[in-house]
C-alpha positions as a printed NumPy array, in Angstrom:
array([[-46.41 , -18.151,   4.851],
       [-45.288, -14.98 ,   2.361],
       [-48.198, -12.522,   4.56 ],
       [-46.695, -13.832,   7.66 ],
       [-42.92 , -13.003,   6.349],
       [-44.857,  -9.472,   4.803],
       [-46.298,  -8.324,   7.476],
       [-43.143,  -9.574,  10.464],
       [-40.686,  -7.2  ,   8.05 ],
       [-43.416,  -4.505,   8.255],
       [-43.406,  -5.244,  12.09 ],
       [-39.616,  -5.269,  13.367],
       [-38.552,  -3.093,  11.018],
       [-38.154,   1.064,  10.891],
       [-39.226,   1.501,   7.099],
       [-36.636,   2.993,   4.603],
       [-37.394,   3.615,   0.941],
       [-34.688,   0.494,   0.599],
       [-37.743,  -1.558,   2.145],
       [-40.896,  -0.109,   0.693],
       [-39.113,  -1.194,  -2.357],
       [-38.745,  -4.947,  -1.004],
       [-42.518,  -4.965,   0.111],
       [-43.68 ,  -4.285,  -2.568],
       [-41.34 ,  -6.833,  -4.977],
       [-43.038,  -8.594,  -1.802],
       [-46.464,  -8.073,  -2.617],
       [-45.744,  -9.451,  -6.319],
       [-44.227, -12.432,  -5.298],
       [-47.457, -13.312,  -4.233],
       [-49.503, -13.427,  -6.507],
       [-48.344, -16.44 ,  -8.175],
       [-49.417, -18.775,  -5.425],
       [-52.626, -16.852,  -4.234],
       [-54.444, -16.959,  -8.29 ],
       [-52.915, -20.78 ,  -8.53 ],
       [-54.235, -20.913,  -4.977],
       [-57.661, -19.425,  -6.454],
       [-57.989, -21.532,  -9.08 ],
       [-58.18 , -25.064,  -7.448],
       [-61.073, -23.386,  -5.75 ],
       [-63.277, -22.479,  -8.578],
       [-65.428, -24.484, -10.725],
       [-65.977, -21.557, -12.935],
       [-63.506, -20.979, -16.011],
       [-63.944, -17.104, -16.465],
       [-62.912, -16.741, -11.926],
       [-60.147, -20.142, -13.123],
       [-58.731, -17.197, -16.177],
       [-58.63 , -14.313, -13.55 ],
       [-56.727, -15.844, -11.061],
       [-54.293, -17.145, -13.642],
       [-54.276, -13.987, -14.471],
       [-53.186, -12.666, -11.666],
       [-50.228, -15.465, -11.644],
       [-48.956, -14.972, -14.166],
       [-49.126, -10.212, -13.687],
       [-47.097, -11.668, -10.741],
       [-45.087, -13.961, -12.367],
       [-44.7  , -11.517, -15.07 ],
       [-42.989,  -8.9  , -12.708],
       [-40.724, -10.938, -11.277],
       [-37.92 ,  -9.774, -12.901],
       [-38.309,  -6.004, -13.283],
       [-39.566,  -6.115,  -9.633],
       [-35.948,  -8.035,  -9.162],
       [-34.266,  -5.869, -10.652],
       [-35.032,  -2.958,  -9.459],
       [-34.798,  -4.577,  -5.903],
       [-31.412,  -5.045,  -6.875],
       [-30.516,  -1.262,  -7.629],
       [-31.715,  -0.268,  -3.92 ],
       [-29.866,  -3.456,  -2.345],
       [-26.474,  -2.607,  -4.098],
       [-26.644,   0.818,  -3.625],
       [-26.898,   2.803,  -7.104],
       [-31.424,   3.866,  -6.349],
       [-30.061,   7.402,  -7.57 ],
       [-29.962,   5.935, -11.326],
       [-33.038,   5.515, -11.13 ],
       [-34.437,   8.103, -12.957],
       [-38.528,   7.866, -14.036],
       [-37.574,   7.76 , -17.897],
       [-35.259,   3.923, -16.795],
       [-38.253,   2.368, -14.575],
       [-40.157,   2.187, -18.12 ],
       [-37.667,   1.145, -20.172],
       [-36.698,  -1.323, -16.784],
       [-40.238,  -2.423, -16.807],
       [-41.593,  -1.971, -20.216],
       [-40.935,  -5.375, -21.771],
       [-42.23 ,  -7.34 , -19.016],
       [-45.812,  -5.378, -19.317],
       [-45.98 ,  -5.614, -22.862],
       [-45.947,  -9.778, -22.175],
       [-48.209,  -8.952, -19.193],
       [-50.362,  -7.417, -21.692],
       [-50.359, -10.16 , -24.178],
       [-50.7  , -12.578, -20.768],
       [-54.2  , -10.603, -20.457],
       [-54.952, -10.721, -23.532],
       [-54.51 , -13.856, -25.121],
       [-55.284, -13.129, -28.934],
       [-56.491, -16.344, -30.456],
       [-55.092, -18.762, -27.331],
       [-51.572, -17.549, -28.184],
       [-50.23 , -17.783, -24.398],
       [-52.653, -19.996, -22.848],
       [-55.256, -22.862, -23.792],
       [-57.878, -24.478, -21.241],
       [-58.221, -28.576, -21.594],
       [-61.363, -29.685, -21.192],
       [-63.041, -27.002, -21.004],
       [-61.356, -25.686, -18.065],
       [-58.474, -23.421, -16.62 ],
       [-57.134, -26.674, -13.563],
       [-54.497, -27.964, -16.656],
       [-52.788, -25.644, -19.595],
       [-51.8  , -25.843, -23.097],
       [-49.26 , -22.612, -23.312],
       [-48.467, -21.195, -26.705],
       [-45.252, -18.832, -27.748],
       [-46.003, -15.324, -25.901],
       [-45.431, -17.864, -22.095],
       [-42.668, -18.594, -23.415],
       [-41.34 , -14.325, -24.852],
       [-42.817, -14.174, -21.32 ],
       [-40.182, -16.891, -19.78 ],
       [-37.703, -15.95 , -21.747],
       [-37.478, -11.707, -20.747],
       [-37.669, -13.086, -16.808],
       [-34.947, -14.871, -17.463],
       [-33.197, -12.798, -19.4  ],
       [-34.153, -10.388, -16.271],
       [-32.397, -12.962, -13.633],
       [-29.214, -13.303, -15.275],
       [-29.108,  -8.896, -15.39 ],
       [-29.682,  -8.687, -11.583],
       [-26.868, -11.747, -11.431],
       [-24.706,  -9.877, -13.392],
       [-25.121,  -6.767, -11.492],
       [-25.166,  -8.824,  -8.145],
       [-21.284,  -9.306,  -8.901],
       [-20.384,  -6.573, -10.043],
       [-22.397,  -4.662,  -6.426],
       [-20.076,  -8.24 ,  -4.738],
       [-16.721,  -6.855,  -6.575],
       [-16.774,  -3.48 ,  -5.666],
       [-17.815,  -3.521,  -2.004],
       [-15.515,  -3.787,   1.504],
       [-18.228,  -3.697,   4.464],
       [-18.009,  -7.111,   5.499],
       [-21.252,  -6.529,   6.228],
       [-23.395,  -5.991,   3.202],
       [-20.951,  -8.347,   1.868],
       [-22.872, -10.794,   3.3  ],
       [-26.179,  -9.208,   3.281],
       [-25.458,  -9.342,  -0.993],
       [-23.901, -12.674,  -0.618],
       [-27.78 , -13.748,   1.33 ],
       [-29.849, -12.418,  -1.457],
       [-27.933, -13.952,  -4.544],
       [-28.472, -17.429,  -2.727],
       [-32.275, -16.212,  -2.718],
       [-31.966, -15.156,  -6.566],
       [-30.337, -18.859,  -7.069],
       [-33.064, -20.29 ,  -5.947],
       [-35.892, -18.691,  -7.504],
       [-34.861, -19.534, -10.496],
       [-33.999, -23.267,  -9.785],
       [-36.847, -23.866,  -8.821],
       [-38.65 , -21.538, -11.334],
       [-36.158, -23.809, -13.872],
       [-37.336, -27.085, -12.695],
       [-40.906, -26.117, -12.741],
       [-40.67 , -25.406, -16.334],
       [-39.29 , -28.464, -16.914],
       [-41.13 , -30.922, -14.599],
       [-44.667, -29.145, -15.402],
       [-44.647, -28.1  , -18.908],
       [-41.56 , -30.022, -20.858],
       [-42.686, -33.352, -19.551],
       [-46.205, -33.138, -18.039],
       [-46.743, -35.658, -20.964],
       [-43.85 , -38.719, -19.328],
       [-43.648, -37.253, -15.817],
       [-46.54 , -36.653, -12.887],
       [-47.325, -32.771, -12.126],
       [-45.908, -31.232,  -8.808],
       [-47.772, -28.656,  -8.253],
       [-46.214, -25.4  ,  -5.592],
       [-42.676, -25.252,  -6.906],
       [-42.553, -22.03 ,  -8.955],
       [-44.544, -20.652,  -5.069],
       [-41.84 , -23.007,  -3.129],
       [-38.838, -21.437,  -5.104],
       [-40.644, -17.986,  -3.466],
       [-41.198, -18.795,  -0.802],
       [-37.772, -20.028,   0.012],
       [-35.644, -17.492,  -2.246],
       [-38.361, -14.871,   0.357],
       [-36.963, -16.163,   3.24 ],
       [-32.98 , -14.873,   1.765],
       [-34.101, -11.604,   1.714],
       [-35.83 , -10.973,   4.901],
       [-32.903, -12.57 ,   6.02 ],
       [-30.801, -10.161,   4.537],
       [-33.157,  -7.53 ,   5.991],
       [-33.414,  -9.088,   9.399],
       [-29.597,  -9.886,   9.386],
       [-26.703,  -7.755,   7.2  ],
       [-29.169,  -4.68 ,   7.112],
       [-26.231,  -2.126,   7.549],
       [-27.224,  -0.337,   5.217],
       [-30.269,   1.012,   6.484],
       [-29.699,   1.837,   8.57 ],
       [-26.798,   4.81 ,   7.589],
       [-28.962,   5.75 ,   4.691],
       [-31.37 ,   6.734,   7.707],
       [-28.229,   8.252,   9.154],
       [-27.235,   9.592,   6.007],
       [-30.934,  11.093,   6.026],
       [-30.699,  12.765,   8.874],
       [-26.964,  14.482,   8.868],
       [-28.107,  16.161,   5.376],
       [-31.426,  17.342,   7.587],
       [-29.027,  18.854,  10.022],
       [-25.69 ,  20.282,   7.897],
       [-25.66 ,  23.672,   9.166],
       [-24.435,  22.837,   4.497],
       [-26.79 ,  24.087,   3.005],
       [-27.313,  21.363,  -0.286],
       [-29.743,  21.322,  -3.683],
       [-29.153,  17.688,  -5.055],
       [-30.417,  18.22 ,  -8.54 ],
       [-31.222,  15.656, -11.855],
       [-29.7  ,  16.267, -14.727],
       [-32.771,  18.494, -15.795],
       [-31.709,  20.868, -12.874],
       [-35.281,  19.67 , -11.391],
       [-34.745,  19.568,  -7.387],
       [-34.565,  15.99 ,  -6.131],
       [-34.093,  17.087,  -2.463],
       [-33.026,  19.756,  -0.753],
       [-32.299,  20.099,   2.87 ],
       [-32.787,  23.313,   5.748],
       [-29.831,  24.323,   5.396],
       [-30.034,  25.855,   2.102],
       [-33.106,  28.224,   3.63 ],
       [-30.567,  31.165,   3.915],
       [-28.993,  30.889,   0.617],
       [-32.17 ,  30.278,  -1.951],
       [-36.197,  29.475,  -1.617],
       [-36.832,  26.289,  -3.076],
       [-38.904,  23.284,  -2.45 ],
       [-37.969,  19.551,  -4.111],
       [-40.06 ,  19.285,  -7.143],
       [-39.357,  23.025,  -8.568],
       [-36.496,  23.03 , -10.992],
       [-33.345,  25.059,  -9.544],
       [-32.876,  27.894, -11.88 ],
       [-29.268,  29.477, -11.105],
       [-29.546,  32.489, -13.344],
       [-31.869,  33.821, -11.446],
       [-29.492,  33.734,  -8.612],
       [-26.619,  35.027, -10.116],
       [-28.328,  37.215, -12.305],
       [-28.286,  40.146,  -9.903],
       [-24.223,  39.338,  -9.2  ],
       [-23.251,  39.302, -12.234],
       [-21.7  ,  42.486, -11.655],
       [-19.541,  40.528,  -9.557],
       [-16.64 ,  39.988, -12.528],
       [-16.034,  36.472, -12.511],
       [-20.116,  34.738, -11.883],
       [-20.667,  35.895, -15.502],
       [-18.017,  33.054, -16.576],
       [-19.313,  30.666, -13.528],
       [-22.602,  30.92 , -14.646],
       [-21.799,  30.096, -18.749],
       [-20.173,  27.295, -17.23 ],
       [-21.954,  25.4  , -15.647],
       [-25.276,  26.371, -18.401],
       [-22.594,  24.627, -20.985],
       [-20.231,  22.474, -19.069],
       [-21.946,  19.931, -16.742],
       [-19.102,  17.715, -16.489],
       [-16.763,  20.497, -14.659],
       [-17.028,  21.207, -11.49 ],
       [-16.459,  24.512,  -9.969],
       [-16.702,  26.354,  -7.68 ],
       [-16.834,  30.336,  -7.107],
       [-17.292,  33.073,  -3.888],
       [-19.423,  35.444,  -3.469],
       [-21.47 ,  38.366,  -1.613],
       [-25.149,  37.987,  -1.089],
       [-26.818,  41.711,  -2.8  ],
       [-29.776,  41.39 ,   0.277],
       [-26.67 ,  42.247,   2.996],
       [-23.012,  42.831,   1.014],
       [-21.539,  41.545,   4.372],
       [-22.702,  38.313,   3.889],
       [-19.773,  35.912,   1.727],
       [-21.15 ,  32.185,   0.708],
       [-19.473,  30.018,  -1.244],
       [-20.951,  28.053,  -3.874],
       [-20.103,  24.1  ,  -5.272],
       [-21.319,  22.057,  -7.569],
       [-20.049,  18.733,  -8.924],
       [-20.945,  16.424, -11.053],
       [-23.29 ,  13.122,  -9.813],
       [-22.504,  10.465, -12.848],
       [-22.866,   6.651, -13.264],
       [-20.092,   3.55 , -14.136],
       [-20.739,   5.194, -17.841],
       [-19.908,   8.409, -16.766],
       [-22.79 ,   9.768, -17.746],
       [-24.862,  12.8  , -15.598],
       [-27.041,  11.529, -13.589],
       [-27.342,  15.651, -11.373],
       [-25.298,  17.657,  -9.58 ],
       [-24.662,  18.511,  -6.146],
       [-24.866,  21.857,  -4.982],
       [-23.596,  23.533,  -1.663],
       [-23.494,  27.36 ,  -0.224],
       [-21.233,  27.295,   2.471],
       [-21.297,  30.777,   4.15 ],
       [-17.862,  31.859,   3.925],
       [-18.71 ,  35.145,   6.276],
       [-16.807,  34.44 ,   9.707],
       [-13.803,  33.281,   7.03 ],
       [-13.321,  36.185,   5.592],
       [-13.067,  37.94 ,   8.105],
       [-11.173,  36.107,   9.598],
       [ -8.648,  35.557,   6.048],
       [ -9.077,  39.497,   5.544],
       [ -6.883,  39.788,   9.497],
       [ -4.794,  37.159,   8.604],
       [ -3.57 ,  38.753,   5.726],
       [ -3.16 ,  41.776,   7.64 ],
       [ -1.242,  40.311,  10.101],
       [  0.664,  38.004,   7.698],
       [  1.635,  41.994,   6.091],
       [  3.405,  43.144,   9.313],
       [  4.877,  40.051,   9.001],
       [  6.63 ,  39.692,   5.699],
       [  8.036,  43.231,   6.325],
       [  9.598,  42.765,   9.539],
       [ 10.561,  40.244,   7.737],
       [ 12.239,  41.741,   5.202],
       [ 14.098,  43.28 ,   7.487],
       [ 15.618,  41.126,   9.836],
       [ 16.398,  39.559,   6.341],
       [ 18.578,  43.179,   6.435],
       [ 20.079,  42.335,   9.269],
       [ 21.109,  38.736,   8.13 ],
       [ 22.216,  39.665,   4.878],
       [ 23.902,  42.78 ,   6.554],
       [ 25.576,  40.185,   9.81 ],
       [ 26.18 ,  37.199,   7.219],
       [ 28.492,  39.914,   5.268],
       [ 30.212,  40.466,   8.52 ],
       [ 30.89 ,  37.026,   9.26 ],
       [ 32.144,  37.117,   6.027],
       [ 34.814,  39.17 ,   6.606],
       [ 34.734,  37.566,   9.713],
       [ 36.128,  34.742,   8.224],
       [ 38.114,  35.582,   6.544],
       [ 39.519,  38.198,   8.063],
       [ 40.872,  35.067,  10.583],
       [ 42.194,  32.987,   7.892],
       [ 44.11 ,  35.115,   5.814],
       [ 46.707,  37.503,   6.61 ],
       [ 45.939,  41.43 ,   6.179],
       [ 48.345,  42.707,   3.718],
       [ 49.19 ,  40.015,   0.946],
       [ 45.607,  38.298,   1.298],
       [ 47.132,  35.266,   1.883],
       [ 46.517,  32.632,   4.346],
       [ 47.452,  33.009,   7.411],
       [ 49.611,  30.367,   9.031],
       [ 47.194,  29.039,  11.252],
       [ 44.858,  28.415,   8.979],
       [ 47.556,  26.604,   6.932],
       [ 49.097,  24.447,   9.731],
       [ 45.397,  23.316,  10.078],
       [ 44.792,  22.518,   6.635],
       [ 47.65 ,  20.629,   6.056],
       [ 47.252,  18.828,   9.238],
       [ 43.781,  17.109,   7.626],
       [ 45.873,  17.401,   3.616],
       [ 49.154,  14.641,   5.046],
       [ 46.43 ,  12.253,   6.26 ],
       [ 44.801,  11.726,   3.142],
       [ 47.995,  12.177,   1.078],
       [ 49.488,   9.334,   3.783],
       [ 45.811,   7.109,   3.023],
       [ 45.233,   7.152,  -0.704],
       [ 49.715,   7.382,  -1.203],
       [ 48.79 ,  10.95 ,  -2.557],
       [ 52.468,  13.105,  -3.493],
       [ 52.873,  16.473,  -2.291],
       [ 55.555,  18.901,  -1.24 ],
       [ 55.647,  22.252,   0.558],
       [ 57.584,  25.385,  -0.784],
       [ 59.212,  27.593,   2.302],
       [ 61.231,  31.064,   0.601],
       [ 61.68 ,  34.253,   1.854],
       [ 62.218,  38.259,   0.144],
       [ 66.118,  38.628,  -0.287],
       [ 67.989,  41.976,   2.042],
       [ 63.984,  42.833,   2.387],
       [ 65.447,  44.642,   6.275],
       [ 67.409,  46.908,   3.484],
       [ 64.455,  47.025,   1.286],
       [ 62.872,  48.396,   4.653],
       [ 65.471,  50.463,   6.439],
       [ 66.031,  52.373,   2.706],
       [ 61.975,  52.603,   1.267],
       [ 60.948,  52.912,   4.413],
       [ 57.346,  50.226,   5.101],
       [ 55.673,  51.166,   2.747],
       [ 57.536,  50.741,  -0.053],
       [ 58.628,  47.489,   1.869],
       [ 54.85 ,  46.554,   2.447],
       [ 54.086,  47.18 ,  -1.163],
       [ 57.176,  44.535,  -2.542],
       [ 55.171,  41.643,  -0.626],
       [ 52.178,  42.382,  -1.69 ],
       [ 53.233,  42.197,  -5.066],
       [ 55.615,  39.681,  -4.252],
       [ 52.604,  37.463,  -3.241],
       [ 50.511,  38.488,  -6.652],
       [ 52.927,  37.422,  -8.665],
       [ 53.116,  34.3  ,  -6.906],
       [ 49.747,  33.206,  -6.806],
       [ 49.621,  33.722, -10.473],
       [ 52.077,  30.212, -10.736],
       [ 49.316,  28.079,  -8.667],
       [ 47.   ,  25.702,  -9.643],
       [ 43.685,  26.181,  -7.586],
       [ 44.216,  23.15 ,  -5.76 ],
       [ 47.801,  25.134,  -4.272],
       [ 47.776,  26.797,  -1.548],
       [ 49.973,  29.711,  -0.546],
       [ 49.543,  31.54 ,   3.296],
       [ 51.965,  33.781,   4.69 ],
       [ 54.837,  32.425,   6.752],
       [ 55.411,  35.102,   8.449],
       [ 58.116,  38.874,   8.029],
       [ 58.883,  38.51 ,   4.503],
       [ 58.254,  34.652,   5.078],
       [ 56.043,  32.369,   2.397],
       [ 55.016,  28.681,   2.124],
       [ 53.277,  26.771,  -0.586],
       [ 51.704,  23.284,   0.155],
       [ 51.178,  21.364,  -3.138],
       [ 49.19 ,  18.371,  -3.206],
       [ 49.845,  15.616,  -6.267],
       [ 53.497,  16.714,  -7.058],
       [ 56.363,  14.8  ,  -7.107],
       [ 59.463,  16.03 ,  -7.261],
       [ 60.185,  16.412, -10.79 ],
       [ 56.542,  18.762, -10.529],
       [ 58.376,  20.691,  -8.14 ],
       [ 61.497,  21.349,  -8.677],
       [ 60.26 ,  23.015, -12.297],
       [ 57.791,  24.745, -10.477],
       [ 60.038,  26.531,  -7.712],
       [ 62.344,  27.184, -10.965],
       [ 59.14 ,  29.241, -12.59 ],
       [ 58.395,  31.485,  -9.724],
       [ 61.702,  31.868,  -8.617],
       [ 62.139,  33.405, -13.123],
       [ 58.727,  35.555, -12.367],
       [ 59.264,  36.958,  -8.875],
       [ 62.376,  38.252, -10.342],
       [ 61.23 ,  39.762, -13.522],
       [ 58.873,  41.195, -11.294],
       [ 59.849,  45.533, -10.49 ],
       [ 58.009,  47.71 ,  -7.477],
       [ 57.612,  51.279,  -8.553],
       [ 59.051,  52.918,  -5.243],
       [ 58.377,  56.474,  -5.862],
       [ 61.038,  57.883,  -7.738],
       [ 62.797,  54.37 ,  -8.82 ],
       [ 61.715,  50.859,  -9.139],
       [ 62.999,  48.334,  -6.554],
       [ 63.905,  44.544,  -7.493],
       [ 63.68 ,  41.347,  -5.218],
       [ 64.102,  37.467,  -5.898],
       [ 63.582,  34.861,  -3.43 ],
       [ 65.33 ,  32.4  ,  -1.9  ],
       [ 63.681,  28.671,  -1.405],
       [ 63.809,  25.784,   0.573],
       [ 61.589,  22.676,  -1.231],
       [ 60.884,  19.29 ,   0.613],
       [ 59.15 ,  16.792,  -1.505],
       [ 57.067,  13.351,  -0.713],
       [ 57.255,  10.564,  -1.952],
       [ 52.854,   8.558,  -1.976],
       [ 55.679,   5.335,  -0.91 ],
       [ 57.687,   6.883,   1.568],
       [ 54.12 ,   8.946,   3.482],
       [ 53.987,   7.2  ,   6.62 ],
       [ 53.465,   8.63 ,  10.4  ],
       [ 51.677,   8.31 ,  13.995],
       [ 51.059,  11.479,  14.575],
       [ 50.584,  14.564,  12.432],
       [ 51.655,  17.263,  14.721],
       [ 54.428,  15.67 ,  14.413],
       [ 55.02 ,  14.436,  10.707],
       [ 54.634,  18.435,  10.024],
       [ 57.244,  20.066,  12.596],
       [ 59.659,  17.44 ,  11.072],
       [ 57.908,  18.671,   7.663],
       [ 58.986,  22.054,   8.489],
       [ 61.687,  21.732,   9.52 ],
       [ 63.046,  20.192,   6.896],
       [ 61.702,  23.396,   4.505],
       [ 63.113,  25.828,   6.188],
       [ 66.883,  23.934,   6.772],
       [ 67.173,  24.031,   2.583],
       [ 65.847,  27.257,   3.036],
       [ 68.702,  28.243,   5.165],
       [ 71.147,  26.118,   2.299],
       [ 70.288,  28.566,   0.105],
       [ 70.381,  31.665,   1.554],
       [ 74.158,  30.298,   2.812],
       [ 74.946,  29.215,  -0.36 ],
       [ 74.518,  32.193,  -2.162],
       [ 70.393,  33.376,  -2.081],
       [ 68.749,  34.043,  -4.998],
       [ 68.211,  30.093,  -5.493],
       [ 65.974,  26.677,  -5.765],
       [ 67.434,  24.547,  -2.797],
       [ 65.945,  21.077,  -2.949],
       [ 65.648,  18.709,   0.599],
       [ 66.9  ,  15.297,   1.111]])
């Protein structure tokens, strides 16, 4: 039955590297039942011993065979270099040698002159212990692989194979228990281990037939690897070439099994600056990823990008490196052309930025002109009314008191008539500058019209506004304006309106502002009628 399964795997599967490893493992499994059968078919002790040795050779190599098969089944075959493989199988090989040598019958001894029945010595138990150590290691590796695998098919494949190893281990333990340890008390049950081998092999064949996706992927990966235009060379930790595809031939002439000589490839290029540093890192820092672009000596117009990536195992041990070669000649030409266009575009962008900055300055100036009075630098009446409509709504919502000052320069027409409009303009500018020095940043000073000005003061109650109005009157009165050989002294008359937070209530802000300025204007006229140069508080 094992032979039938062996033939069916060969007949119905495309033989990949994983299949080859499995078939070798399958062949080892066949040795035990074959040897046990052959022992029963001869009475010649010499031949019996030969067949017994063949059986135990098969049993002794089951453990390492299974462990190696697990490495391929879980996709970690790259970790198996020759040194590690020899290390893994050496305990089993030594035990098998001890079994075949059988010094002083320390492994097995015949009973009644033949090997139908046998006595087992300490070397047998050592072989058995080592086998279970192999199976335990393989089990741990399978459990670890099951946790890290995302593919459902691959998980099913590993789970099916895992059932197989449990079956094999279980029947092996049962065989040792019944046919070796309890042989004096229980009847011998022949073929227990053989049945376990058969059932476990059925699990392995099912895993290959139904869930052999990893083999399909490995074949697809192999085809992709061979037909890629990118040159790929895979080397081990000593630089020996493990794989090389056809895409590498335009860049470097090498074959599988040779030692890849990076120094030989790059030595003619060391005049290109960074090549020496790249070569130094390649030799002394094998764990680093690195990349460099260079021009081939025999074809100066051809540019090649070489990239090197380390291959590490789970313990960050270096297993080898992957070296890739990319022809970037066309890309380099595109980059050069793109850089040239970018430079031209950058120059045009600089011109546009200059134009934009000039437009921004002009717009700022226009915006400033739109909201300010050109002579005094104060805000104009239009800007003031727009701001106040918004401000009074906030004041009403949050119960903020505010004040409105409305003032004009006393006898300003006489100044114009006596000294001329140029001096009159200077008086307006000087008065606005003096008033501005007495205000806060949040206050708004605006030219209301002609020689008339208004001030909006948020967060200001009646006492504060009366105090500030007197200070402004005082400052303006102390100011003198040059008028040629003379100095002009002016005074102002001011009407002040304050709104407390409790009394502030309205529906239409525009109508409310008309009422506010009407009240302030009445107070201003009252100040003028009472002799000018004074402040009148509106009721």
